[in-house]
C-alpha positions in Angstrom: -39.8 -15.9 -57.5 -39.4 -19.4 -56.0 -36.4 -18.2 -54.0 -38.4 -15.3 -52.6 -41.2 -17.7 -51.6 -38.7 -19.9 -49.7 -37.4 -16.9 -47.8 -41.0 -16.0 -46.8 -41.7 -19.5 -45.6 -38.5 -19.5 -43.6 -39.4 -16.2 -42.0 -42.8 -17.4 -41.1 -41.3 -20.6 -39.6 -39.0 -18.6 -37.4 -41.9 -16.4 -36.3 -44.0 -19.5 -35.5 -41.2 -21.0 -33.4 -40.9 -17.7 -31.5 -44.6 -17.7 -30.8 -44.9 -21.3 -29.7 -41.8 -21.1 -27.5 -43.2 -18.0 -25.9 -46.6 -19.6 -25.3 -45.1 -22.7 -23.9 -43.4 -21.0 -20.9 -45.9 -20.0 -18.3 -43.7 -17.4 -16.7 -43.0 -15.2 -19.8 -43.5 -11.5 -19.3 -46.5 -9.7 -20.6 -44.2 -7.7 -22.9 -42.6 -10.8 -24.4 -46.0 -12.5 -25.0 -47.4 -9.3 -26.5 -44.2 -9.0 -28.7 -44.6 -12.5 -30.0 -48.3 -11.9 -30.9 -47.5 -8.6 -32.4 -44.7 -10.0 -34.5 -46.9 -12.7 -35.9 -49.7 -10.3 -36.7 -47.3 -7.8 -38.2 -45.7 -10.5 -40.4 -49.0 -11.5 -41.8 -50.0 -7.9 -42.5 -46.6 -7.1 -43.9 -46.8 -10.0 -46.3 -50.3 -9.1 -47.3 -49.3 -5.5 -48.1 -45.8 -6.0 -49.5 -46.1 -9.5 -51.0 -42.4 -10.0 -50.3 -39.9 -11.0 -47.6 -39.0 -7.5 -46.8 -42.6 -6.6 -46.1 -43.0 -9.7 -43.9 -39.9 -9.0 -41.9 -40.7 -5.3 -41.5 -44.3 -6.1 -40.4 -42.9 -8.6 -37.9 -40.5 -6.0 -36.5 -43.1 -3.3 -36.2 -45.8 -5.6 -34.9 -43.4 -7.1 -32.3 -42.5 -3.7 -31.0 -46.2 -2.6 -30.7 -47.2 -5.9 -29.2 -44.4 -5.6 -26.6 -45.5 -2.1 -25.7 -49.2 -3.1 -25.3 -48.3 -6.3 -23.4 -46.0 -4.5 -21.1 -48.4 -1.7 -20.4 -51.3 -3.7 -19.0 -51.2 -3.8 -15.2 -53.2 -5.9 -12.8 -56.2 -3.7 -13.0 -56.3 -4.0 -16.8 -55.7 -7.8 -16.6 -58.7 -8.1 -14.2 -60.9 -6.0 -16.6 -59.7 -8.2 -19.5 -60.6 -11.4 -17.6 -64.0 -10.0 -16.9 -64.5 -9.4 -20.6 -63.6 -13.0 -21.3 -65.9 -14.3 -18.6 -69.1 -12.2 -19.1 -69.1 -10.2 -22.3 -71.2 -11.3 -25.2 -69.4 -12.1 -28.4 -68.7 -9.1 -30.7 -69.8 -6.6 -28.0 -67.2 -4.0 -27.2 -66.2 -3.3 -23.6 -64.2 -0.3 -22.6 -62.4 1.0 -19.6 -59.9 3.6 -18.6 -57.2 2.7 -16.0 -57.6 5.2 -13.1 -53.9 5.0 -12.2 -52.3 5.7 -15.6 -55.2 7.0 -17.7 -54.7 4.4 -20.4 -57.8 3.4 -22.2 -58.8 0.0 -23.6 -61.5 -1.2 -25.9 -61.9 -5.0 -26.1 -64.2 -7.0 -28.4 -64.4 -10.7 -27.6 -65.1 -13.4 -30.2 -67.1 -16.6 -29.5 -65.6 -19.2 -27.3 -64.4 -22.4 -28.9 -63.1 -25.8 -27.8 -59.7 -27.0 -28.7 -59.1 -30.6 -29.7 -57.7 -31.1 -26.2 -61.1 -30.1 -24.7 -59.8 -26.8 -23.4 -62.2 -23.9 -23.9 -60.6 -20.7 -25.4 -61.7 -17.3 -26.5 -60.0 -14.6 -28.6 -60.5 -10.9 -28.2 -59.4 -7.8 -30.2 -57.8 -5.3 -27.9 -57.4 -1.6 -28.9 -55.2 0.1 -26.3 -54.5 3.8 -26.3 -51.1 4.4 -24.6 -49.7 7.9 -24.4 -52.2 9.0 -27.1 -51.1 6.2 -29.5 -53.7 3.6 -30.5 -52.3 0.0 -30.6 -54.2 -3.1 -31.6 -53.5 -6.7 -30.7 -55.4 -10.0 -30.6 -55.4 -11.9 -27.3 -56.3 -15.5 -26.6 -57.4 -16.8 -23.2 -58.2 -20.4 -22.2 -59.9 -21.8 -19.1 -57.6 -23.6 -16.7 -58.5 -26.7 -14.6 -60.3 -24.5 -12.1 -62.3 -22.7 -14.8 -60.4 -19.4 -14.7 -59.4 -17.6 -17.9 -55.7 -17.6 -18.4 -54.2 -15.3 -21.0 -52.2 -17.5 -23.5 -51.1 -14.7 -25.9 
């Protein structure tokens, strides 16, 4: 059992390194950022369900793939809509839209803004995207830059 716990901690450390390295680069693709977020979320869910390393790794793989798909599918129209949600939507109130160019639908529920120790204001949102009839869920975080604009972090 102790050996299994060590493998789980190693897997989580690898996932954490992937996420932090992906967030550190400002020019990462939306797909890569979405994949990193999905992998982390999937690993947590996989661990909670399977209670073992196999569940954690499988969750990370599935979550990474779904996160990549959602991140890669959002175009400029969708990014503008998401920024609008971060800027004006009340916490816990769902906003929805359908992209007129590709007919993909999005449902976004923002959480309350918070201030990081660095003083930067950030906000998370749960995104449910329906792409090609498949619902996919990710958690996104945006923080205000020096000009006060919301910048998607993950």
